[in-house]
PyMOL Python script that loads the backbone (N, CA, C, O; Angstrom):
from pymol import cmd

cmd.read_pdbstr("""\
ATOM      1  N   MET A   1     -90.996  60.422  46.514  1.00  0.00           N
ATOM      2  CA  MET A   1     -90.803  61.788  46.978  1.00  0.00           C
ATOM      3  C   MET A   1     -89.700  61.806  48.029  1.00  0.00           C
ATOM      4  O   MET A   1     -89.675  60.981  48.943  1.00  0.00           O
ATOM      5  N   LYS A   2     -88.793  62.761  47.880  1.00  0.00           N
ATOM      6  CA  LYS A   2     -87.666  62.854  48.809  1.00  0.00           C
ATOM      7  C   LYS A   2     -88.082  63.557  50.084  1.00  0.00           C
ATOM      8  O   LYS A   2     -88.904  64.474  50.072  1.00  0.00           O
ATOM      9  N   SER A   3     -87.502  63.113  51.178  1.00  0.00           N
ATOM     10  CA  SER A   3     -87.742  63.789  52.446  1.00  0.00           C
ATOM     11  C   SER A   3     -86.734  64.912  52.599  1.00  0.00           C
ATOM     12  O   SER A   3     -85.798  65.013  51.806  1.00  0.00           O
ATOM     13  N   ALA A   4     -86.905  65.752  53.599  1.00  0.00           N
ATOM     14  CA  ALA A   4     -85.986  66.863  53.860  1.00  0.00           C
ATOM     15  C   ALA A   4     -84.579  66.349  54.114  1.00  0.00           C
ATOM     16  O   ALA A   4     -83.604  67.022  53.779  1.00  0.00           O
ATOM     17  N   GLU A   5     -84.461  65.157  54.704  1.00  0.00           N
ATOM     18  CA  GLU A   5     -83.146  64.590  54.979  1.00  0.00           C
ATOM     19  C   GLU A   5     -82.413  64.223  53.698  1.00  0.00           C
ATOM     20  O   GLU A   5     -81.183  64.265  53.664  1.00  0.00           O
ATOM     21  N   ASP A   6     -83.143  63.863  52.638  1.00  0.00           N
ATOM     22  CA  ASP A   6     -82.520  63.472  51.365  1.00  0.00           C
ATOM     23  C   ASP A   6     -81.994  64.654  50.566  1.00  0.00           C
ATOM     24  O   ASP A   6     -81.217  64.458  49.632  1.00  0.00           O
ATOM     25  N   THR A   7     -82.394  65.875  50.904  1.00  0.00           N
ATOM     26  CA  THR A   7     -82.023  67.037  50.103  1.00  0.00           C
ATOM     27  C   THR A   7     -80.765  67.728  50.591  1.00  0.00           C
ATOM     28  O   THR A   7     -80.392  68.770  50.051  1.00  0.00           O
ATOM     29  N   THR A   8     -80.106  67.182  51.590  1.00  0.00           N
ATOM     30  CA  THR A   8     -78.866  67.775  52.083  1.00  0.00           C
ATOM     31  C   THR A   8     -77.811  67.708  50.982  1.00  0.00           C
ATOM     32  O   THR A   8     -77.546  66.636  50.437  1.00  0.00           O
ATOM     33  N   ILE A   9     -77.213  68.846  50.655  1.00  0.00           N
ATOM     34  CA  ILE A   9     -76.220  68.911  49.584  1.00  0.00           C
ATOM     35  C   ILE A   9     -74.862  68.445  50.091  1.00  0.00           C
ATOM     36  O   ILE A   9     -74.247  67.559  49.499  1.00  0.00           O
ATOM     37  N   THR A  10     -74.403  69.028  51.166  1.00  0.00           N
ATOM     38  CA  THR A  10     -73.093  68.689  51.704  1.00  0.00           C
ATOM     39  C   THR A  10     -73.157  68.699  53.220  1.00  0.00           C
ATOM     40  O   THR A  10     -73.684  69.632  53.826  1.00  0.00           O
ATOM     41  N   GLU A  11     -72.626  67.675  53.809  1.00  0.00           N
ATOM     42  CA  GLU A  11     -72.510  67.644  55.260  1.00  0.00           C
ATOM     43  C   GLU A  11     -71.036  67.638  55.613  1.00  0.00           C
ATOM     44  O   GLU A  11     -70.233  66.978  54.953  1.00  0.00           O
ATOM     45  N   PHE A  12     -70.683  68.371  56.651  1.00  0.00           N
ATOM     46  CA  PHE A  12     -69.300  68.453  57.083  1.00  0.00           C
ATOM     47  C   PHE A  12     -69.179  67.789  58.443  1.00  0.00           C
ATOM     48  O   PHE A  12     -69.856  68.164  59.401  1.00  0.00           O
ATOM     49  N   SER A  13     -68.303  66.794  58.508  1.00  0.00           N
ATOM     50  CA  SER A  13     -68.114  66.103  59.777  1.00  0.00           C
ATOM     51  C   SER A  13     -67.117  66.840  60.668  1.00  0.00           C
ATOM     52  O   SER A  13     -67.091  66.634  61.881  1.00  0.00           O
ATOM     53  N   SER A  14     -66.304  67.692  60.067  1.00  0.00           N
ATOM     54  CA  SER A  14     -65.326  68.423  60.863  1.00  0.00           C
ATOM     55  C   SER A  14     -64.956  69.712  60.147  1.00  0.00           C
ATOM     56  O   SER A  14     -65.242  69.882  58.962  1.00  0.00           O
ATOM     57  N   ARG A  15     -64.320  70.610  60.875  1.00  0.00           N
ATOM     58  CA  ARG A  15     -63.868  71.877  60.298  1.00  0.00           C
ATOM     59  C   ARG A  15     -62.828  71.625  59.205  1.00  0.00           C
ATOM     60  O   ARG A  15     -62.836  72.318  58.187  1.00  0.00           O
ATOM     61  N   ASP A  16     -61.938  70.655  59.389  1.00  0.00           N
ATOM     62  CA  ASP A  16     -60.914  70.342  58.388  1.00  0.00           C
ATOM     63  C   ASP A  16     -61.546  69.876  57.084  1.00  0.00           C
ATOM     64  O   ASP A  16     -61.094  70.263  56.007  1.00  0.00           O
ATOM     65  N   ASN A  17     -62.574  69.058  57.167  1.00  0.00           N
ATOM     66  CA  ASN A  17     -63.252  68.573  55.973  1.00  0.00           C
ATOM     67  C   ASN A  17     -63.887  69.739  55.219  1.00  0.00           C
ATOM     68  O   ASN A  17     -63.792  69.802  53.993  1.00  0.00           O
ATOM     69  N   ARG A  18     -64.524  70.651  55.924  1.00  0.00           N
ATOM     70  CA  ARG A  18     -65.148  71.825  55.305  1.00  0.00           C
ATOM     71  C   ARG A  18     -64.094  72.682  54.618  1.00  0.00           C
ATOM     72  O   ARG A  18     -64.317  73.166  53.508  1.00  0.00           O
ATOM     73  N   ARG A  19     -62.961  72.873  55.258  1.00  0.00           N
ATOM     74  CA  ARG A  19     -61.891  73.675  54.683  1.00  0.00           C
ATOM     75  C   ARG A  19     -61.390  73.045  53.387  1.00  0.00           C
ATOM     76  O   ARG A  19     -61.119  73.764  52.425  1.00  0.00           O
ATOM     77  N   GLY A  20     -61.260  71.727  53.339  1.00  0.00           N
ATOM     78  CA  GLY A  20     -60.820  71.038  52.129  1.00  0.00           C
ATOM     79  C   GLY A  20     -61.789  71.243  50.978  1.00  0.00           C
ATOM     80  O   GLY A  20     -61.363  71.456  49.843  1.00  0.00           O
ATOM     81  N   VAL A  21     -63.089  71.181  51.254  1.00  0.00           N
ATOM     82  CA  VAL A  21     -64.098  71.400  50.216  1.00  0.00           C
ATOM     83  C   VAL A  21     -64.025  72.834  49.719  1.00  0.00           C
ATOM     84  O   VAL A  21     -64.104  73.069  48.514  1.00  0.00           O
ATOM     85  N   GLU A  22     -63.875  73.800  50.620  1.00  0.00           N
ATOM     86  CA  GLU A  22     -63.780  75.210  50.227  1.00  0.00           C
ATOM     87  C   GLU A  22     -62.541  75.464  49.380  1.00  0.00           C
ATOM     88  O   GLU A  22     -62.606  76.197  48.394  1.00  0.00           O
ATOM     89  N   GLU A  23     -61.409  74.866  49.755  1.00  0.00           N
ATOM     90  CA  GLU A  23     -60.181  75.054  48.979  1.00  0.00           C
ATOM     91  C   GLU A  23     -60.328  74.459  47.580  1.00  0.00           C
ATOM     92  O   GLU A  23     -59.873  75.058  46.606  1.00  0.00           O
ATOM     93  N   ARG A  24     -60.954  73.293  47.468  1.00  0.00           N
ATOM     94  CA  ARG A  24     -61.167  72.674  46.171  1.00  0.00           C
ATOM     95  C   ARG A  24     -62.071  73.554  45.305  1.00  0.00           C
ATOM     96  O   ARG A  24     -61.825  73.718  44.110  1.00  0.00           O
ATOM     97  N   TRP A  25     -63.118  74.119  45.914  1.00  0.00           N
ATOM     98  CA  TRP A  25     -64.033  75.004  45.188  1.00  0.00           C
ATOM     99  C   TRP A  25     -63.291  76.235  44.671  1.00  0.00           C
ATOM    100  O   TRP A  25     -63.516  76.657  43.536  1.00  0.00           O
ATOM    101  N   GLU A  26     -62.414  76.814  45.484  1.00  0.00           N
ATOM    102  CA  GLU A  26     -61.648  77.986  45.071  1.00  0.00           C
ATOM    103  C   GLU A  26     -60.733  77.663  43.901  1.00  0.00           C
ATOM    104  O   GLU A  26     -60.556  78.504  43.020  1.00  0.00           O
ATOM    105  N   ARG A  27     -60.145  76.467  43.864  1.00  0.00           N
ATOM    106  CA  ARG A  27     -59.288  76.079  42.743  1.00  0.00           C
ATOM    107  C   ARG A  27     -60.086  75.876  41.464  1.00  0.00           C
ATOM    108  O   ARG A  27     -59.529  75.965  40.370  1.00  0.00           O
ATOM    109  N   GLN A  28     -61.383  75.604  41.583  1.00  0.00           N
ATOM    110  CA  GLN A  28     -62.205  75.297  40.423  1.00  0.00           C
ATOM    111  C   GLN A  28     -62.941  76.521  39.885  1.00  0.00           C
ATOM    112  O   GLN A  28     -63.833  76.384  39.048  1.00  0.00           O
ATOM    113  N   GLN A  29     -62.586  77.691  40.346  1.00  0.00           N
ATOM    114  CA  GLN A  29     -63.232  78.898  39.840  1.00  0.00           C
ATOM    115  C   GLN A  29     -62.234  80.042  39.767  1.00  0.00           C
ATOM    116  O   GLN A  29     -61.204  80.035  40.440  1.00  0.00           O
ATOM    117  N   ARG A  30     -62.556  81.009  38.949  1.00  0.00           N
ATOM    118  CA  ARG A  30     -61.760  82.229  38.836  1.00  0.00           C
ATOM    119  C   ARG A  30     -62.741  83.395  38.743  1.00  0.00           C
ATOM    120  O   ARG A  30     -63.842  83.257  38.210  1.00  0.00           O
ATOM    121  N   ALA A  31     -62.328  84.528  39.264  1.00  0.00           N
ATOM    122  CA  ALA A  31     -63.139  85.744  39.151  1.00  0.00           C
ATOM    123  C   ALA A  31     -62.221  86.881  38.722  1.00  0.00           C
ATOM    124  O   ALA A  31     -61.152  87.086  39.297  1.00  0.00           O
ATOM    125  N   TYR A  32     -62.655  87.613  37.705  1.00  0.00           N
ATOM    126  CA  TYR A  32     -61.848  88.692  37.153  1.00  0.00           C
ATOM    127  C   TYR A  32     -62.693  89.944  36.969  1.00  0.00           C
ATOM    128  O   TYR A  32     -63.903  89.882  36.746  1.00  0.00           O
ATOM    129  N   LEU A  33     -62.021  91.070  37.068  1.00  0.00           N
ATOM    130  CA  LEU A  33     -62.593  92.341  36.669  1.00  0.00           C
ATOM    131  C   LEU A  33     -62.062  92.603  35.269  1.00  0.00           C
ATOM    132  O   LEU A  33     -60.850  92.674  35.067  1.00  0.00           O
ATOM    133  N   LEU A  34     -62.955  92.745  34.307  1.00  0.00           N
ATOM    134  CA  LEU A  34     -62.574  92.956  32.913  1.00  0.00           C
ATOM    135  C   LEU A  34     -62.747  94.430  32.577  1.00  0.00           C
ATOM    136  O   LEU A  34     -63.800  95.015  32.831  1.00  0.00           O
ATOM    137  N   ARG A  35     -61.705  95.025  32.002  1.00  0.00           N
ATOM    138  CA  ARG A  35     -61.776  96.413  31.523  1.00  0.00           C
ATOM    139  C   ARG A  35     -61.549  96.416  30.022  1.00  0.00           C
ATOM    140  O   ARG A  35     -60.665  95.721  29.520  1.00  0.00           O
ATOM    141  N   CYS A  36     -62.346  97.197  29.307  1.00  0.00           N
ATOM    142  CA  CYS A  36     -62.219  97.354  27.856  1.00  0.00           C
ATOM    143  C   CYS A  36     -62.205  98.850  27.566  1.00  0.00           C
ATOM    144  O   CYS A  36     -63.004  99.601  28.127  1.00  0.00           O
ATOM    145  N   TRP A  37     -61.308  99.282  26.697  1.00  0.00           N
ATOM    146  CA  TRP A  37     -61.281 100.691  26.325  1.00  0.00           C
ATOM    147  C   TRP A  37     -60.822 100.841  24.887  1.00  0.00           C
ATOM    148  O   TRP A  37     -60.137  99.980  24.335  1.00  0.00           O
ATOM    149  N   TRP A  38     -61.216 101.951  24.301  1.00  0.00           N
ATOM    150  CA  TRP A  38     -60.909 102.291  22.921  1.00  0.00           C
ATOM    151  C   TRP A  38     -59.697 103.191  22.937  1.00  0.00           C
ATOM    152  O   TRP A  38     -59.695 104.214  23.622  1.00  0.00           O
ATOM    153  N   GLU A  39     -58.659 102.826  22.191  1.00  0.00           N
ATOM    154  CA  GLU A  39     -57.420 103.590  22.199  1.00  0.00           C
ATOM    155  C   GLU A  39     -57.070 104.010  20.767  1.00  0.00           C
ATOM    156  O   GLU A  39     -57.112 103.202  19.839  1.00  0.00           O
ATOM    157  N   ARG A  40     -56.726 105.289  20.611  1.00  0.00           N
ATOM    158  CA  ARG A  40     -56.300 105.761  19.284  1.00  0.00           C
ATOM    159  C   ARG A  40     -54.814 105.499  19.127  1.00  0.00           C
ATOM    160  O   ARG A  40     -54.018 105.867  19.991  1.00  0.00           O
ATOM    161  N   THR A  41     -54.438 104.860  18.021  1.00  0.00           N
ATOM    162  CA  THR A  41     -53.040 104.546  17.748  1.00  0.00           C
ATOM    163  C   THR A  41     -52.693 105.043  16.348  1.00  0.00           C
ATOM    164  O   THR A  41     -53.562 105.508  15.611  1.00  0.00           O
ATOM    165  N   SER A  42     -51.428 104.941  15.993  1.00  0.00           N
ATOM    166  CA  SER A  42     -51.009 105.337  14.648  1.00  0.00           C
ATOM    167  C   SER A  42     -51.645 104.433  13.582  1.00  0.00           C
ATOM    168  O   SER A  42     -51.747 104.814  12.416  1.00  0.00           O
ATOM    169  N   LEU A  43     -52.065 103.248  13.992  1.00  0.00           N
ATOM    170  CA  LEU A  43     -52.737 102.321  13.080  1.00  0.00           C
ATOM    171  C   LEU A  43     -54.247 102.540  13.029  1.00  0.00           C
ATOM    172  O   LEU A  43     -54.959 101.863  12.287  1.00  0.00           O
ATOM    173  N   GLY A  44     -54.721 103.485  13.818  1.00  0.00           N
ATOM    174  CA  GLY A  44     -56.160 103.743  13.917  1.00  0.00           C
ATOM    175  C   GLY A  44     -56.662 103.336  15.293  1.00  0.00           C
ATOM    176  O   GLY A  44     -55.884 102.867  16.124  1.00  0.00           O
ATOM    177  N   PRO A  45     -57.952 103.511  15.540  1.00  0.00           N
ATOM    178  CA  PRO A  45     -58.491 103.154  16.864  1.00  0.00           C
ATOM    179  C   PRO A  45     -58.523 101.633  17.065  1.00  0.00           C
ATOM    180  O   PRO A  45     -58.879 100.875  16.163  1.00  0.00           O
ATOM    181  N   LEU A  46     -58.145 101.218  18.266  1.00  0.00           N
ATOM    182  CA  LEU A  46     -58.112  99.800  18.611  1.00  0.00           C
ATOM    183  C   LEU A  46     -58.704  99.583  19.998  1.00  0.00           C
ATOM    184  O   LEU A  46     -58.615 100.450  20.868  1.00  0.00           O
ATOM    185  N   TRP A  47     -59.303  98.428  20.188  1.00  0.00           N
ATOM    186  CA  TRP A  47     -59.753  98.042  21.521  1.00  0.00           C
ATOM    187  C   TRP A  47     -58.575  97.494  22.302  1.00  0.00           C
ATOM    188  O   TRP A  47     -57.728  96.788  21.754  1.00  0.00           O
ATOM    189  N   ARG A  48     -58.524  97.821  23.580  1.00  0.00           N
ATOM    190  CA  ARG A  48     -57.546  97.268  24.514  1.00  0.00           C
ATOM    191  C   ARG A  48     -58.319  96.642  25.670  1.00  0.00           C
ATOM    192  O   ARG A  48     -59.458  97.017  25.948  1.00  0.00           O
ATOM    193  N   PHE A  49     -57.679  95.680  26.339  1.00  0.00           N
ATOM    194  CA  PHE A  49     -58.355  94.936  27.400  1.00  0.00           C
ATOM    195  C   PHE A  49     -57.399  94.682  28.553  1.00  0.00           C
ATOM    196  O   PHE A  49     -56.187  94.588  28.361  1.00  0.00           O
ATOM    197  N   SER A  50     -57.957  94.571  29.756  1.00  0.00           N
ATOM    198  CA  SER A  50     -57.184  94.093  30.898  1.00  0.00           C
ATOM    199  C   SER A  50     -58.101  93.269  31.780  1.00  0.00           C
ATOM    200  O   SER A  50     -59.306  93.509  31.845  1.00  0.00           O
ATOM    201  N   VAL A  51     -57.514  92.296  32.456  1.00  0.00           N
ATOM    202  CA  VAL A  51     -58.238  91.515  33.454  1.00  0.00           C
ATOM    203  C   VAL A  51     -57.434  91.572  34.744  1.00  0.00           C
ATOM    204  O   VAL A  51     -56.204  91.512  34.737  1.00  0.00           O
ATOM    205  N   GLU A  52     -58.151  91.688  35.840  1.00  0.00           N
ATOM    206  CA  GLU A  52     -57.529  91.708  37.160  1.00  0.00           C
ATOM    207  C   GLU A  52     -58.225  90.680  38.024  1.00  0.00           C
ATOM    208  O   GLU A  52     -59.453  90.656  38.110  1.00  0.00           O
ATOM    209  N   GLU A  53     -57.435  89.824  38.669  1.00  0.00           N
ATOM    210  CA  GLU A  53     -58.026  88.834  39.558  1.00  0.00           C
ATOM    211  C   GLU A  53     -58.743  89.553  40.694  1.00  0.00           C
ATOM    212  O   GLU A  53     -58.215  90.510  41.261  1.00  0.00           O
ATOM    213  N   VAL A  54     -59.934  89.095  41.021  1.00  0.00           N
ATOM    214  CA  VAL A  54     -60.722  89.724  42.076  1.00  0.00           C
ATOM    215  C   VAL A  54     -60.268  89.238  43.450  1.00  0.00           C
ATOM    216  O   VAL A  54     -60.316  89.990  44.423  1.00  0.00           O
ATOM    217  N   SER A  55     -59.833  87.998  43.529  1.00  0.00           N
ATOM    218  CA  SER A  55     -59.371  87.469  44.814  1.00  0.00           C
ATOM    219  C   SER A  55     -57.897  87.116  44.706  1.00  0.00           C
ATOM    220  O   SER A  55     -57.307  87.163  43.626  1.00  0.00           O
ATOM    221  N   GLY A  56     -57.328  86.770  45.818  1.00  0.00           N
ATOM    222  CA  GLY A  56     -55.918  86.382  45.810  1.00  0.00           C
ATOM    223  C   GLY A  56     -54.998  87.577  45.680  1.00  0.00           C
ATOM    224  O   GLY A  56     -55.167  88.587  46.363  1.00  0.00           O
ATOM    225  N   GLU A  57     -54.016  87.451  44.791  1.00  0.00           N
ATOM    226  CA  GLU A  57     -52.986  88.478  44.657  1.00  0.00           C
ATOM    227  C   GLU A  57     -53.419  89.692  43.843  1.00  0.00           C
ATOM    228  O   GLU A  57     -52.683  90.677  43.787  1.00  0.00           O
ATOM    229  N   ARG A  58     -54.573  89.651  43.218  1.00  0.00           N
ATOM    230  CA  ARG A  58     -55.110  90.745  42.389  1.00  0.00           C
ATOM    231  C   ARG A  58     -54.150  91.120  41.270  1.00  0.00           C
ATOM    232  O   ARG A  58     -53.930  92.299  40.991  1.00  0.00           O
ATOM    233  N   ARG A  59     -53.579  90.098  40.630  1.00  0.00           N
ATOM    234  CA  ARG A  59     -52.689  90.342  39.493  1.00  0.00           C
ATOM    235  C   ARG A  59     -53.504  90.895  38.321  1.00  0.00           C
ATOM    236  O   ARG A  59     -54.666  90.535  38.131  1.00  0.00           O
ATOM    237  N   ARG A  60     -52.879  91.770  37.547  1.00  0.00           N
ATOM    238  CA  ARG A  60     -53.525  92.366  36.375  1.00  0.00           C
ATOM    239  C   ARG A  60     -52.720  92.046  35.129  1.00  0.00           C
ATOM    240  O   ARG A  60     -51.490  92.083  35.142  1.00  0.00           O
ATOM    241  N   ARG A  61     -53.433  91.729  34.047  1.00  0.00           N
ATOM    242  CA  ARG A  61     -52.783  91.446  32.760  1.00  0.00           C
ATOM    243  C   ARG A  61     -53.457  92.278  31.688  1.00  0.00           C
ATOM    244  O   ARG A  61     -54.677  92.439  31.693  1.00  0.00           O
ATOM    245  N   GLY A  62     -52.668  92.804  30.775  1.00  0.00           N
ATOM    246  CA  GLY A  62     -53.194  93.609  29.679  1.00  0.00           C
ATOM    247  C   GLY A  62     -53.117  92.854  28.362  1.00  0.00           C
ATOM    248  O   GLY A  62     -52.246  92.004  28.174  1.00  0.00           O
ATOM    249  N   PHE A  63     -54.040  93.171  27.442  1.00  0.00           N
ATOM    250  CA  PHE A  63     -54.106  92.497  26.155  1.00  0.00           C
ATOM    251  C   PHE A  63     -54.333  93.521  25.054  1.00  0.00           C
ATOM    252  O   PHE A  63     -55.123  94.452  25.206  1.00  0.00           O
ATOM    253  N   ARG A  64     -53.628  93.334  23.941  1.00  0.00           N
ATOM    254  CA  ARG A  64     -53.741  94.247  22.803  1.00  0.00           C
ATOM    255  C   ARG A  64     -54.833  93.836  21.828  1.00  0.00           C
ATOM    256  O   ARG A  64     -55.132  94.571  20.887  1.00  0.00           O
ATOM    257  N   SER A  65     -55.433  92.662  22.044  1.00  0.00           N
ATOM    258  CA  SER A  65     -56.489  92.214  21.144  1.00  0.00           C
ATOM    259  C   SER A  65     -57.484  91.330  21.889  1.00  0.00           C
ATOM    260  O   SER A  65     -57.171  90.745  22.926  1.00  0.00           O
ATOM    261  N   LEU A  66     -58.675  91.251  21.340  1.00  0.00           N
ATOM    262  CA  LEU A  66     -59.692  90.365  21.896  1.00  0.00           C
ATOM    263  C   LEU A  66     -59.234  88.913  21.797  1.00  0.00           C
ATOM    264  O   LEU A  66     -59.499  88.114  22.696  1.00  0.00           O
ATOM    265  N   GLU A  67     -58.555  88.573  20.718  1.00  0.00           N
ATOM    266  CA  GLU A  67     -58.068  87.211  20.534  1.00  0.00           C
ATOM    267  C   GLU A  67     -57.090  86.813  21.635  1.00  0.00           C
ATOM    268  O   GLU A  67     -57.140  85.690  22.136  1.00  0.00           O
ATOM    269  N   ALA A  68     -56.206  87.727  22.012  1.00  0.00           N
ATOM    270  CA  ALA A  68     -55.249  87.449  23.083  1.00  0.00           C
ATOM    271  C   ALA A  68     -55.966  87.266  24.422  1.00  0.00           C
ATOM    272  O   ALA A  68     -55.600  86.397  25.213  1.00  0.00           O
ATOM    273  N   LEU A  69     -56.982  88.083  24.669  1.00  0.00           N
ATOM    274  CA  LEU A  69     -57.778  87.957  25.896  1.00  0.00           C
ATOM    275  C   LEU A  69     -58.469  86.604  25.946  1.00  0.00           C
ATOM    276  O   LEU A  69     -58.431  85.926  26.973  1.00  0.00           O
ATOM    277  N   VAL A  70     -59.095  86.207  24.853  1.00  0.00           N
ATOM    278  CA  VAL A  70     -59.796  84.919  24.792  1.00  0.00           C
ATOM    279  C   VAL A  70     -58.811  83.763  24.969  1.00  0.00           C
ATOM    280  O   VAL A  70     -59.132  82.782  25.640  1.00  0.00           O
ATOM    281  N   ALA A  71     -57.627  83.863  24.383  1.00  0.00           N
ATOM    282  CA  ALA A  71     -56.611  82.818  24.543  1.00  0.00           C
ATOM    283  C   ALA A  71     -56.217  82.679  26.015  1.00  0.00           C
ATOM    284  O   ALA A  71     -56.035  81.566  26.508  1.00  0.00           O
ATOM    285  N   PHE A  72     -56.087  83.798  26.710  1.00  0.00           N
ATOM    286  CA  PHE A  72     -55.759  83.766  28.134  1.00  0.00           C
ATOM    287  C   PHE A  72     -56.854  83.054  28.927  1.00  0.00           C
ATOM    288  O   PHE A  72     -56.557  82.186  29.748  1.00  0.00           O
ATOM    289  N   ILE A  73     -58.119  83.414  28.686  1.00  0.00           N
ATOM    290  CA  ILE A  73     -59.242  82.803  29.405  1.00  0.00           C
ATOM    291  C   ILE A  73     -59.297  81.304  29.118  1.00  0.00           C
ATOM    292  O   ILE A  73     -59.525  80.508  30.029  1.00  0.00           O
ATOM    293  N   ARG A  74     -59.093  80.919  27.869  1.00  0.00           N
ATOM    294  CA  ARG A  74     -59.082  79.485  27.540  1.00  0.00           C
ATOM    295  C   ARG A  74     -57.990  78.751  28.308  1.00  0.00           C
ATOM    296  O   ARG A  74     -58.205  77.636  28.784  1.00  0.00           O
ATOM    297  N   GLY A  75     -56.826  79.370  28.427  1.00  0.00           N
ATOM    298  CA  GLY A  75     -55.742  78.769  29.192  1.00  0.00           C
ATOM    299  C   GLY A  75     -56.102  78.611  30.658  1.00  0.00           C
ATOM    300  O   GLY A  75     -55.779  77.598  31.278  1.00  0.00           O
ATOM    301  N   GLU A  76     -56.769  79.611  31.210  1.00  0.00           N
ATOM    302  CA  GLU A  76     -57.203  79.531  32.604  1.00  0.00           C
ATOM    303  C   GLU A  76     -58.193  78.390  32.796  1.00  0.00           C
ATOM    304  O   GLU A  76     -58.114  77.658  33.782  1.00  0.00           O
ATOM    305  N   LEU A  77     -59.121  78.235  31.860  1.00  0.00           N
ATOM    306  CA  LEU A  77     -60.106  77.168  31.969  1.00  0.00           C
ATOM    307  C   LEU A  77     -59.444  75.795  31.857  1.00  0.00           C
ATOM    308  O   LEU A  77     -59.830  74.861  32.560  1.00  0.00           O
ATOM    309  N   ARG A  78     -58.455  75.669  30.982  1.00  0.00           N
ATOM    310  CA  ARG A  78     -57.720  74.404  30.873  1.00  0.00           C
ATOM    311  C   ARG A  78     -57.014  74.079  32.190  1.00  0.00           C
ATOM    312  O   ARG A  78     -56.972  72.925  32.617  1.00  0.00           O
ATOM    313  N   GLU A  79     -56.466  75.103  32.819  1.00  0.00           N
ATOM    314  CA  GLU A  79     -55.779  74.906  34.100  1.00  0.00           C
ATOM    315  C   GLU A  79     -56.748  74.412  35.166  1.00  0.00           C
ATOM    316  O   GLU A  79     -56.411  73.521  35.945  1.00  0.00           O
ATOM    317  N   ILE A  80     -57.941  74.979  35.204  1.00  0.00           N
ATOM    318  CA  ILE A  80     -58.960  74.548  36.170  1.00  0.00           C
ATOM    319  C   ILE A  80     -59.327  73.089  35.908  1.00  0.00           C
ATOM    320  O   ILE A  80     -59.431  72.294  36.841  1.00  0.00           O
ATOM    321  N   GLU A  81     -59.525  72.740  34.628  1.00  0.00           N
ATOM    322  CA  GLU A  81     -59.870  71.361  34.270  1.00  0.00           C
ATOM    323  C   GLU A  81     -58.763  70.397  34.690  1.00  0.00           C
ATOM    324  O   GLU A  81     -59.045  69.323  35.221  1.00  0.00           O
ATOM    325  N   ALA A  82     -57.511  70.771  34.457  1.00  0.00           N
ATOM    326  CA  ALA A  82     -56.389  69.908  34.837  1.00  0.00           C
ATOM    327  C   ALA A  82     -56.324  69.731  36.348  1.00  0.00           C
ATOM    328  O   ALA A  82     -56.101  68.622  36.833  1.00  0.00           O
ATOM    329  N   ASP A  83     -56.518  70.812  37.094  1.00  0.00           N
ATOM    330  CA  ASP A  83     -56.526  70.724  38.560  1.00  0.00           C
ATOM    331  C   ASP A  83     -57.668  69.837  39.040  1.00  0.00           C
ATOM    332  O   ASP A  83     -57.497  69.052  39.973  1.00  0.00           O
ATOM    333  N   SER A  84     -58.818  69.960  38.414  1.00  0.00           N
ATOM    334  CA  SER A  84     -59.988  69.185  38.791  1.00  0.00           C
ATOM    335  C   SER A  84     -59.764  67.709  38.538  1.00  0.00           C
ATOM    336  O   SER A  84     -60.171  66.874  39.346  1.00  0.00           O
ATOM    337  N   ASP A  85     -59.120  67.372  37.426  1.00  0.00           N
ATOM    338  CA  ASP A  85     -58.842  65.971  37.108  1.00  0.00           C
ATOM    339  C   ASP A  85     -57.882  65.347  38.115  1.00  0.00           C
ATOM    340  O   ASP A  85     -58.001  64.163  38.427  1.00  0.00           O
ATOM    341  N   GLN A  86     -56.935  66.128  38.625  1.00  0.00           N
ATOM    342  CA  GLN A  86     -55.948  65.617  39.573  1.00  0.00           C
ATOM    343  C   GLN A  86     -56.569  65.355  40.938  1.00  0.00           C
ATOM    344  O   GLN A  86     -56.143  64.446  41.651  1.00  0.00           O
ATOM    345  N   VAL A  87     -57.595  66.162  41.312  1.00  0.00           N
ATOM    346  CA  VAL A  87     -58.214  66.038  42.632  1.00  0.00           C
ATOM    347  C   VAL A  87     -59.103  64.807  42.686  1.00  0.00           C
ATOM    348  O   VAL A  87     -59.141  64.122  43.708  1.00  0.00           O
ATOM    349  N   GLU A  88     -59.811  64.517  41.617  1.00  0.00           N
ATOM    350  CA  GLU A  88     -60.784  63.419  41.641  1.00  0.00           C
ATOM    351  C   GLU A  88     -60.175  62.090  41.437  1.00  0.00           C
ATOM    352  O   GLU A  88     -60.880  61.081  41.435  1.00  0.00           O
TER     353      GLU A  88
END
""", "prot")
cmd.dss("prot")
cmd.show_as("cartoon", "prot")
cmd.util.cbc("prot")
cmd.orient("prot")
């Protein structure tokens, strides 16, 4: 049975160390606001999508198809994985 001392998740010896852990955590995650809407076009009704970063620069990107949106998210996840591999 573990004692209370064994259950400590992370200990910070200094403010700089804590900041480094927080920065690494921020690089390993993304948060977006996703918007979906139905648009009538000459080709008929189509779904449109946009994602906006919730933190940071709040950049927004628009997509004409669900496939394009999914491709973007997959690229973002690959970027996180690559960054994570470089840190460890």
